[in-house]
VEXDREN-2710 file (C-alpha; in Angstrom, 1 decimal):
% VEXDREN-2710
k/r/px/py/pz
1/MET/-101.7/83.5/228.9
2/HIS/-99.5/81.5/231.6
3/ASP/-97.4/78.3/229.7
4/ILE/-97.9/75.8/232.6
5/PHE/-96.6/73.0/230.3
6/SER/-93.1/74.8/228.8
7/ALA/-90.3/72.2/230.1
8/ASP/-86.9/74.2/231.0
9/PRO/-85.1/74.6/228.1
10/LYS/-81.9/72.1/229.3
11/THR/-84.9/69.3/230.1
12/PRO/-86.0/67.0/227.3
13/ALA/-89.8/67.5/227.3
14/GLY/-91.7/64.4/228.8
15/VAL/-94.5/63.1/230.3
16/GLY/-92.3/61.7/233.3
17/HIS/-90.9/64.8/234.0
18/ALA/-91.9/67.8/236.7
19/LEU/-94.4/70.3/235.8
20/HIS/-93.1/73.8/235.0
21/ASP/-93.4/76.7/237.9
22/MET/-97.1/77.0/238.5
23/ARG/-97.1/80.1/240.8
24/GLY/-98.0/82.5/237.6
25/VAL/-101.1/80.1/236.8
26/ARG/-104.6/80.7/236.5
27/ALA/-107.0/78.2/237.4
28/LEU/-110.6/77.7/237.7
29/VAL/-112.5/75.0/240.1
30/ILE/-116.5/74.4/239.2
31/ASP/-117.8/72.7/241.4
32/GLY/-121.1/72.7/243.0
33/ASN/-119.5/71.4/246.6
34/LEU/-117.8/73.3/248.5
35/THR/-115.7/70.2/250.8
36/SER/-115.1/68.7/247.2
37/ARG/-114.2/72.6/245.5
38/ASN/-111.8/73.1/249.6
39/ILE/-109.7/69.8/248.1
40/LEU/-108.9/70.7/245.0
41/ARG/-107.9/74.6/245.7
42/SER/-105.6/72.8/248.0
43/MET/-104.0/70.6/246.0
44/LEU/-103.3/73.6/243.5
45/ILE/-101.4/75.7/246.3
46/ASP/-99.7/72.3/246.8
47/LEU/-98.5/72.5/243.9
48/GLY/-97.7/75.8/243.4
49/VAL/-100.6/77.6/241.5
50/SER/-100.9/81.4/244.3
51/THR/-104.1/81.4/246.4
52/ASP/-105.1/84.9/244.9
53/ARG/-104.9/82.8/241.2
54/ILE/-107.5/80.2/242.1
55/LYS/-110.8/81.2/241.3
56/GLN/-113.9/78.9/242.5
57/VAL/-117.3/78.8/241.2
58/SER/-120.5/76.5/242.3
59/ARG/-122.8/77.4/239.7
60/TYR/-123.2/77.0/235.9
61/THR/-124.2/80.1/234.5
62/ASP/-121.7/81.8/237.1
63/ALA/-118.8/79.7/235.2
64/ARG/-120.3/80.5/231.9
65/SER/-119.8/84.2/233.0
66/GLU/-116.1/83.4/234.4
67/LEU/-115.0/81.8/231.3
68/GLU/-116.8/84.5/228.8
69/HIS/-114.5/87.4/230.7
70/HIS/-111.5/85.7/232.0
71/ARG/-108.9/83.5/230.5
72/TYR/-107.3/80.7/232.6
73/ASP/-104.3/78.5/232.4
74/LEU/-105.8/75.8/233.7
75/ILE/-109.8/74.2/234.8
76/LEU/-110.8/71.9/237.3
77/CYS/-114.3/71.2/236.5
78/GLU/-116.9/68.9/237.7
79/TYR/-119.2/66.4/235.9
80/HIS/-122.4/67.3/237.6
81/PHE/-124.0/70.1/238.7
82/GLY/-125.6/69.1/241.8
83/ASP/-129.5/68.2/240.9
84/SER/-128.9/70.2/238.0
85/GLN/-130.0/68.1/234.1
86/GLN/-126.1/70.0/232.9
87/THR/-122.9/68.6/232.8
88/GLY/-119.4/70.3/233.0
89/ALA/-119.1/68.8/229.0
90/ASP/-122.2/70.6/228.5
91/LEU/-120.9/73.8/230.2
92/LEU/-117.7/73.2/228.3
93/ASP/-119.0/72.8/224.9
94/GLU/-121.0/75.8/225.4
95/VAL/-118.3/77.9/225.9
96/ARG/-115.9/76.0/223.7
97/ALA/-118.7/76.7/220.6
98/GLY/-119.1/80.6/221.7
99/ASN/-114.9/80.8/221.2
100/ASN/-114.8/81.2/224.8
101/LEU/-112.5/78.3/226.0
102/PRO/-108.7/78.7/224.0
103/PHE/-107.2/75.6/222.9
104/ALA/-104.5/76.8/225.2
105/THR/-106.4/76.0/228.3
106/VAL/-106.0/72.6/230.2
107/VAL/-109.5/71.3/230.8
108/VAL/-109.0/68.7/233.6
109/MET/-112.8/67.1/234.5
110/VAL/-113.8/65.3/237.7
111/THR/-115.6/62.8/238.0
112/SER/-116.8/60.0/239.8
113/GLU/-117.1/55.5/239.0
114/ALA/-120.6/55.5/237.3
115/SER/-120.0/58.7/234.9
116/TYR/-116.8/57.2/233.9
117/GLY/-116.8/56.3/230.8
118/LYS/-118.4/59.2/229.7
119/VAL/-116.2/61.5/230.7
120/ALA/-113.2/58.9/229.1
121/GLU/-114.6/58.9/226.0
122/ALA/-115.0/62.7/226.3
123/ALA/-111.1/63.3/227.5
124/GLU/-110.0/61.0/224.5
125/ALA/-111.6/63.5/222.2
126/ALA/-111.9/67.1/223.0
127/LEU/-111.0/67.1/227.4
128/ASP/-106.9/67.1/228.6
129/SER/-108.0/64.3/231.0
130/TYR/-110.2/63.0/233.5
131/LEU/-109.6/62.8/237.7
132/LEU/-111.6/60.0/239.2
133/ARG/-113.0/60.5/242.9
134/PRO/-111.6/59.7/245.0
135/HIS/-107.9/61.0/244.0
136/THR/-105.4/61.9/245.5
137/HIS/-102.6/65.1/245.2
138/ASN/-100.3/62.9/243.0
139/ASP/-103.5/61.9/241.0
140/LEU/-103.9/65.6/239.9
141/GLU/-100.2/66.4/239.0
142/ALA/-100.2/63.1/237.1
143/ARG/-102.8/64.0/235.1
144/LEU/-101.5/67.5/234.4
145/LYS/-98.3/66.1/232.9
146/ILE/-100.4/64.2/230.4
147/ALA/-101.9/67.0/229.9
148/ARG/-98.4/69.2/229.7
149/HIS/-97.5/66.4/227.0
150/ARG/-100.2/66.3/224.6
151/LYS/-99.8/70.8/224.9
152/GLN/-96.3/70.2/224.1
153/ALA/-96.4/67.0/221.4
154/MET/-99.4/69.2/219.6
155/SER/-97.8/72.8/220.1
156/ASP/-97.4/73.5/216.5
157/ILE/-101.4/73.4/216.0
158/PHE/-102.3/75.3/219.2
159/GLU/-100.0/77.9/217.8
160/ALA/-101.5/78.2/214.2
161/LEU/-104.7/78.2/216.0
162/GLU/-104.0/81.4/218.1
163/ALA/-102.3/83.2/215.3
164/GLU/-106.0/82.3/213.1
165/LYS/-104.2/80.4/211.0
166/HIS/-106.5/78.1/209.9
167/GLU/-105.4/76.7/207.0
168/GLU/-102.1/76.0/208.3
169/ALA/-103.8/74.1/211.4
170/ALA/-105.8/72.5/209.5
171/GLU/-102.3/71.2/207.0
172/LEU/-100.4/70.2/209.9
173/CYS/-103.5/68.1/211.6
174/LEU/-104.0/66.0/208.3
175/ALA/-100.2/65.4/208.5
176/ARG/-100.8/64.3/212.2
177/VAL/-104.0/62.0/211.0
178/GLU/-101.7/60.7/208.2
179/GLU/-99.4/59.5/210.1
180/ARG/-101.0/58.0/212.7
181/SER/-98.8/60.2/214.8
182/GLU/-98.9/60.8/218.5
183/TYR/-102.5/61.9/219.6
184/TRP/-104.0/62.1/216.3
185/VAL/-107.5/61.4/217.6
186/TYR/-107.6/64.5/219.3
187/ALA/-105.9/66.2/216.0
188/ALA/-108.2/65.1/213.8
189/ARG/-111.3/66.4/215.8
190/ILE/-109.1/69.7/215.4
191/GLY/-109.3/69.2/211.8
192/GLY/-112.1/68.3/210.5
193/GLU/-114.1/71.3/212.9
194/LEU/-111.5/73.4/211.1
195/LEU/-112.1/71.6/207.5
196/LEU/-116.3/72.9/207.7
197/ARG/-115.1/76.4/208.5
198/LEU/-112.7/76.2/206.2
199/ASN/-116.0/74.7/203.6
200/ARG/-114.1/72.1/203.0
201/HIS/-116.5/69.8/203.6
202/ASP/-115.9/66.5/202.0
203/GLU/-112.4/66.3/202.9
204/ALA/-114.1/67.0/206.6
205/ARG/-116.8/64.3/206.1
206/LYS/-113.8/61.9/205.2
207/LEU/-112.0/62.8/208.3
208/PHE/-114.8/62.4/210.8
209/GLU/-115.9/58.7/209.1
210/LEU/-112.0/57.9/209.5
211/ILE/-112.3/58.2/213.4
212/ASP/-115.8/56.6/213.5
213/GLN/-114.1/53.5/211.4
214/THR/-111.2/52.9/213.9
215/LYS/-113.1/54.3/216.8
216/ALA/-116.9/54.6/216.7
217/MET/-116.6/57.8/218.9
218/PRO/-120.1/59.5/219.2
219/TRP/-118.6/62.8/217.8
220/ALA/-117.3/61.8/215.2
221/ARG/-120.7/60.1/213.8
222/LEU/-121.6/63.7/214.0
223/GLY/-119.0/65.9/212.1
224/ILE/-120.6/63.1/209.6
225/ALA/-123.7/64.4/210.2
226/ARG/-122.6/67.8/209.9
227/ALA/-120.4/68.0/207.2
228/HIS/-123.6/66.8/205.4
229/VAL/-125.6/69.5/206.7
230/GLU/-123.0/72.0/205.5
231/ALA/-122.7/70.9/201.8
232/GLY/-126.1/70.9/201.4
233/GLN/-127.3/66.9/201.9
234/ILE/-129.7/66.5/204.1
235/PRO/-131.0/63.2/203.3
236/PRO/-128.0/61.3/204.2
237/ALA/-127.1/63.6/207.1
238/LEU/-130.8/63.1/208.8
239/ARG/-130.0/59.0/208.3
240/VAL/-126.7/59.6/210.7
241/LEU/-128.5/61.7/213.2
242/ASP/-131.7/59.3/213.0
243/SER/-128.7/56.1/213.7
244/LEU/-126.7/58.6/216.3
245/LEU/-129.7/59.9/218.1
246/LEU/-131.0/56.1/218.6
247/GLU/-128.1/54.8/220.4
248/ASN/-127.7/58.6/222.0
249/PRO/-130.7/59.8/222.7
250/GLY/-129.3/62.2/225.7
251/TYR/-127.0/64.2/222.8
252/ALA/-127.8/67.7/222.7
253/ASP/-125.3/68.4/220.0
254/ALA/-126.8/66.0/217.7
255/TYR/-130.5/67.5/218.0
256/ASP/-128.8/70.3/217.1
257/VAL/-127.1/69.6/213.9
258/MET/-130.9/68.0/213.4
259/GLY/-132.7/70.9/213.5
260/ARG/-130.4/72.6/211.3
261/ALA/-130.8/69.9/208.9
262/HIS/-135.1/70.6/209.1
263/LEU/-134.6/73.9/208.7
264/GLN/-132.6/73.8/205.7
265/ALA/-135.2/71.3/204.6
266/GLY/-138.0/73.7/205.2
267/GLU/-139.5/71.2/207.7
268/PHE/-139.9/74.5/210.6
269/GLU/-142.1/72.3/213.0
270/ARG/-139.9/69.1/212.6
271/ALA/-137.1/71.7/213.6
272/TYR/-138.8/73.8/216.3
273/ALA/-139.7/69.8/217.7
274/THR/-136.2/68.7/217.4
275/TYR/-134.5/72.4/219.2
276/LYS/-137.8/71.6/222.1
277/LYS/-136.0/68.0/222.8
278/ALA/-131.9/70.0/223.3
279/VAL/-133.6/72.5/225.7
280/ALA/-135.3/70.0/227.4
281/LEU/-132.2/67.8/227.9
282/THR/-130.1/71.2/228.9
283/PRO/-132.3/74.1/230.4
284/LEU/-129.4/76.2/230.9
285/SER/-127.9/76.5/227.9
286/LEU/-128.5/79.8/226.6
287/GLY/-127.8/79.3/223.1
288/ARG/-130.5/76.5/222.4
289/LEU/-133.1/78.6/224.5
290/GLN/-132.6/81.3/221.8
291/LYS/-132.5/79.4/219.3
292/MET/-135.8/77.3/220.0
293/GLY/-137.4/81.0/221.2
294/LEU/-136.8/82.7/217.9
295/LEU/-138.4/79.2/216.2
296/ALA/-141.0/79.6/218.3
297/PHE/-142.1/83.3/217.5
298/HIS/-142.3/82.6/213.8
299/LEU/-143.5/79.2/213.5
300/GLY/-146.3/81.5/215.7
301/HIS/-146.5/80.3/219.4
302/THR/-146.0/83.2/220.4
303/GLU/-146.6/82.6/224.2
304/GLU/-143.9/79.4/224.2
305/ALA/-141.6/82.4/222.3
306/ALA/-142.1/84.7/225.2
307/THR/-141.3/82.2/227.9
308/MET/-138.5/81.7/226.4
309/LEU/-137.1/84.2/225.1
310/GLU/-137.5/85.6/228.6
311/ARG/-136.5/83.1/230.3
312/ALA/-132.5/83.7/228.4
313/ALA/-132.6/87.2/228.4
314/SER/-133.0/86.6/232.5
315/MET/-129.5/84.5/232.3
316/GLY/-127.7/85.5/230.2
317/VAL/-128.1/89.6/228.7
318/THR/-124.4/90.3/229.6
319/SER/-123.7/87.4/228.0
320/ARG/-121.2/87.6/225.6
321/MET/-123.1/84.5/224.0
322/PHE/-126.4/86.4/224.4
323/ASP/-127.8/87.3/221.2
324/PHE/-129.5/90.6/220.8
325/GLN/-131.5/89.1/218.1
326/SER/-133.6/87.7/221.0
327/LEU/-134.6/91.2/222.4
328/VAL/-136.0/91.7/219.0
329/MET/-138.4/88.6/218.4
330/LEU/-139.0/89.2/222.1
331/ALA/-140.0/92.6/221.1
332/MET/-142.3/91.4/219.2
333/THR/-144.0/89.3/221.1
334/HIS/-145.2/91.7/223.6
335/PHE/-146.4/94.0/220.5
336/GLU/-148.2/91.1/219.4
337/ARG/-149.5/91.2/223.4
338/ASP/-150.7/95.2/223.5
339/ASP/-147.5/94.6/227.0
340/GLY/-146.4/98.5/226.5
341/LYS/-144.3/98.4/230.0
342/ALA/-142.4/95.0/228.9
343/LEU/-141.6/96.4/224.9
344/HIS/-140.6/99.7/226.6
345/LYS/-138.2/97.2/228.7
346/CYS/-136.3/95.2/225.2
347/VAL/-136.5/98.9/223.6
348/SER/-134.3/100.3/226.7
349/GLN/-131.6/97.2/226.7
350/LEU/-131.3/97.5/222.9
351/HIS/-130.2/101.2/223.5
352/ARG/-127.7/100.0/226.0
353/ALA/-126.5/97.7/223.9
354/HIS/-126.3/100.0/221.3
355/GLU/-124.7/102.6/223.5
356/ARG/-121.7/100.1/224.4
357/ASN/-121.1/99.3/220.5
358/PRO/-122.0/102.7/218.5
359/ARG/-120.2/101.4/215.6
360/SER/-122.8/98.7/215.3
361/PRO/-124.8/99.2/212.6
362/ARG/-126.9/96.1/213.5
363/LEU/-126.9/96.5/217.0
364/ARG/-128.7/99.9/216.0
365/ARG/-130.8/99.1/213.6
366/MET/-132.6/96.5/216.0
367/HIS/-133.0/99.8/218.4
368/GLU/-134.5/101.5/215.8
369/LEU/-136.8/97.9/214.9
370/ALA/-137.6/97.8/218.0
371/ASN/-138.6/101.7/219.0
372/VAL/-140.9/101.6/215.8
373/LEU/-142.8/98.3/217.3
374/SER/-142.8/101.0/220.6
375/LEU/-144.3/104.0/218.9
376/ALA/-146.8/101.4/216.7
377/GLN/-147.7/100.0/220.0
378/GLN/-148.8/104.0/221.6
379/GLN/-150.3/104.7/218.3
380/LEU/-147.6/107.3/217.2
381/ASN/-148.2/106.3/213.8
382/THR/-146.3/109.3/212.0
383/GLU/-143.6/108.9/214.2
384/ALA/-143.6/105.1/213.4
385/SER/-143.6/105.5/209.9
386/ARG/-141.4/108.2/209.8
387/ARG/-139.0/106.0/210.9
388/LEU/-139.5/103.3/209.6
389/LYS/-139.4/105.3/205.9
390/THR/-135.4/106.4/207.1
391/LEU/-134.5/102.8/208.0
392/ALA/-135.9/101.8/203.9
393/ARG/-133.3/104.4/203.0
394/GLU/-130.8/101.4/203.5
395/PHE/-132.6/98.8/202.3
396/SER/-129.2/98.7/199.5
397/GLN/-126.6/99.3/201.6
398/PRO/-123.8/96.2/201.5
399/ASP/-124.3/96.1/205.4
400/PHE/-127.4/96.0/205.4
401/ASP/-127.9/91.9/206.2
402/PHE/-130.1/88.9/205.8
403/GLU/-131.2/88.7/209.9
404/THR/-132.3/92.5/209.7
405/ALA/-134.3/92.2/206.3
406/SER/-136.2/89.2/208.4
407/ASN/-136.7/91.5/210.8
408/VAL/-138.3/94.1/209.1
409/MET/-140.7/91.9/207.4
410/SER/-141.3/90.6/210.6
411/LEU/-142.4/93.8/211.5
412/LEU/-144.3/95.1/208.6
413/VAL/-147.0/92.1/208.7
414/ARG/-147.3/93.3/212.5
415/VAL/-148.2/96.5/212.2
416/ARG/-150.1/96.3/209.6
417/GLU/-152.3/93.8/211.5
418/ARG/-152.3/97.4/213.8
419/SER/-154.0/99.4/210.9
420/LEU/-151.3/101.3/210.5
421/ASP/-150.9/103.1/207.3
422/LEU/-147.6/102.2/205.1
423/PRO/-148.7/102.5/201.6
424/ASP/-144.6/101.7/200.3
425/ALA/-144.9/98.5/202.1
426/GLU/-145.1/96.2/199.4
427/LYS/-142.2/98.4/197.9
428/TRP/-140.2/97.4/200.4
429/LEU/-141.1/93.8/200.9
430/GLN/-140.2/93.9/196.8
431/GLN/-136.6/95.4/197.4
432/LEU/-135.9/93.2/199.8
433/ALA/-137.5/89.9/198.6
434/ALA/-135.0/90.6/195.1
435/ARG/-132.1/91.5/197.8
436/PHE/-132.0/88.1/199.8
437/CYS/-134.6/85.9/197.8
438/THR/-131.3/84.0/197.1
439/ASN/-132.1/80.2/197.8
440/LYS/-134.6/77.8/198.5
441/PRO/-133.7/77.6/202.2
442/LEU/-133.2/81.2/202.8
443/THR/-137.0/81.9/201.0
444/ASN/-138.9/79.7/203.3
445/THR/-136.6/81.4/205.9
446/LEU/-138.7/84.9/204.8
447/CYS/-141.9/83.3/204.0
448/MET/-141.8/82.3/207.4
449/MET/-141.8/85.7/209.0
450/VAL/-144.7/86.9/206.6
451/ALA/-147.1/83.7/206.9
452/SER/-149.3/85.6/208.3
453/HIS/-150.2/87.0/205.7
454/PRO/-150.6/84.9/202.4
455/PRO/-150.1/88.0/199.8
456/TYR/-147.1/88.7/200.8
457/GLU/-146.0/85.3/200.8
458/GLU/-146.5/84.6/197.4
459/LEU/-145.1/87.8/195.9
460/LEU/-141.6/86.4/198.4
461/ARG/-141.7/83.7/196.1
462/ASN/-143.0/84.9/192.8
463/THR/-139.4/86.8/193.4
464/TYR/-137.8/83.5/193.8
465/ARG/-139.2/82.3/191.1
466/GLU/-138.3/85.5/188.8
467/LEU/-134.6/85.0/189.9
468/SER/-134.1/81.3/189.3
469/SER/-135.6/81.5/185.9
470/LEU/-132.9/84.4/185.0
471/ALA/-130.5/82.3/186.2
472/GLU/-131.4/79.7/184.1
473/SER/-131.7/82.2/180.6
474/CYS/-128.2/83.8/181.9
475/LEU/-126.6/80.1/181.7
476/ALA/-129.0/78.8/178.3
477/LYS/-126.9/82.1/177.0
478/ALA/-124.0/81.7/178.1
479/LYS/-124.3/77.6/176.9
480/GLY/-125.2/79.1/173.3
481/GLY/-122.5/81.2/173.6
482/SER/-122.6/84.1/174.5
483/PRO/-121.7/84.4/177.6
484/ALA/-120.5/88.0/177.4
485/GLU/-124.2/88.9/177.2
486/ALA/-125.3/86.9/180.3
487/VAL/-122.4/88.6/182.4
488/ASP/-123.7/91.6/181.5
489/THR/-128.0/90.8/182.2
490/LEU/-126.7/89.5/186.0
491/LEU/-124.0/92.9/186.8
492/GLN/-127.8/94.5/186.2
493/GLN/-129.7/92.4/188.0
494/GLY/-126.7/92.4/190.6
495/ALA/-126.9/96.3/190.6
496/THR/-130.1/97.1/191.0
497/THR/-131.0/94.8/194.1
498/GLY/-127.3/93.2/195.3
499/ASN/-128.2/90.3/195.0
500/THR/-125.7/87.7/196.0
501/ARG/-127.1/85.1/194.0
502/THR/-127.3/86.8/190.3
503/ILE/-123.2/88.0/191.3
504/GLU/-122.2/84.6/192.2
505/LEU/-123.2/83.2/189.0
506/ALA/-122.2/86.2/186.8
507/ASP/-118.8/85.5/188.4
508/MET/-119.1/81.7/187.8
509/ILE/-119.9/81.8/184.4
510/TRP/-116.7/84.7/183.9
511/GLN/-114.7/81.9/185.1
512/ARG/-116.2/79.2/182.9
513/TYR/-115.7/80.7/179.9
514/GLN/-113.1/83.1/180.3
515/THR/-111.3/82.4/176.9
516/GLN/-113.9/83.8/174.8
517/LEU/-114.7/86.6/177.5
518/ASN/-111.2/87.7/177.3
519/ALA/-110.9/86.7/173.2
520/ALA/-113.7/89.4/173.4
521/ASN/-111.7/92.0/175.1
522/GLN/-114.0/92.9/178.1
523/PRO/-112.2/95.0/181.0
524/GLU/-115.7/96.9/181.4
525/LEU/-117.9/93.9/182.5
526/ASN/-114.3/92.2/184.3
527/GLN/-114.2/95.6/186.1
528/ARG/-118.2/95.8/187.4
529/LEU/-117.8/92.5/188.4
530/GLN/-115.2/92.9/190.4
531/ASP/-117.1/96.1/192.3
532/LEU/-119.6/93.8/193.1
533/LEU/-118.3/90.9/194.1
534/GLU/-116.0/93.6/196.2
535/LYS/-119.1/95.4/197.5
536/PHE/-121.7/92.9/198.2
537/GLY/-119.8/90.1/198.8
538/ARG/-120.9/86.4/199.0
539/ARG/-124.6/85.0/199.9
540/PRO/-125.3/84.7/203.8
541/ASN/-125.6/80.9/205.1
542/SER/-129.3/79.9/205.7
543/MET/-131.0/80.8/208.9
544/SER/-129.9/77.0/210.4
545/GLY/-126.1/78.7/210.9
546/ASP/-124.5/78.6/214.6
END
């Protein structure tokens, strides 16, 4: 990407120096008002940006698409989008969450006096600057100089991020915070996000708490709540979120995190109500529409699920932020309503998506599941059953994931209600349960998929209880002086089922009792353990993850 902020090598960097040559800059102007867009475009041209390198868009959805598919050096974004409830801040949050906004891009929010407070706070935290209307050419130039200075001052962090050296970037952020050097609050926010990504939850929470004590920013308190949720500490997370939303009832991001907390606690109806509030605040947010639609479907709110998912598909099926899981759930709503035409459309859309990404096993399985639904809807039961049996052969493959397992369970319940004869259905369900009931939140999520058929739900809960009992007995064996026997038992179970909980527990016991195990000379046991860890990896996060 063109660097509009690199100073002349002969000239020391600083806020007061002139902007670098702007001719190669790619700029995006986002504003619903034609006159305002033209004024900003003219100012950029006056600053040296080439006319053919300035793109203008007026609508929220067009701006999102543009940012998903192209990289820009500079974005000038109006805070308000005409009559839309959503703001420029909502747009930038959404594309940033989808990793479609590089840190190297300079973002300047344009606002009126009425919105100044919100935008100024966001500028200190996450934007590069803001431009208060009415503004002049000199105002814009001054803002870009300040933004250039920030980019230069934090260039080491941005370079590490661009190179995906997240550990290094996090340490650089922490060092800047420790020294309270220039832009340390901005570095703290980036550092907190990185620490959460690196599963260093306690460190992230402490960093956000530090900012909250000094600045009392909503995003800092949200970071504290996120760190609690990531660490599985739901009650303290909810206390922080309740307080935050009491003071900031329009903070959609806080509802997102609260929804995740409710999901982890197994409180699905509360999570649904929470996501519903987030969608009401940001009706054009593709991610939130999909979350709400998926949860509505699993809770049995079929009509509302169809409405949400159809809106999401019509808004963004070509968007990078669109999750094709939405089409699988939408296909199931059409199956329940016996709408063969709409169901066939979902099958076709998934087929095209797989054609564009032929190496994706996830898309292939999604298409196959939708195809089975279509065949069952047409009462072509023999072919539907044959395809399900073929898919069942993949249940033990390492890349067969939790999402696909939950989709299979949802499908089994629905085709069962159509009297499709599947004598192996319970056996398949048992196999999936033995692999994916790794913790209580995941088990609760899977139970939600089959709630309409209580015997299936009981099978899942029994499987989880059996796995928990096995884990407890193996821990007792290890503490009682037989760690090798405990590890062997867990590895046998892990090899049979692919259950990552049992494999991880075997690894934990191996690490904790390594001296005894080494003394017992168990190289073969260690090799089995390493092979399973490499094959199946670590257990997935719960459905509530973003």
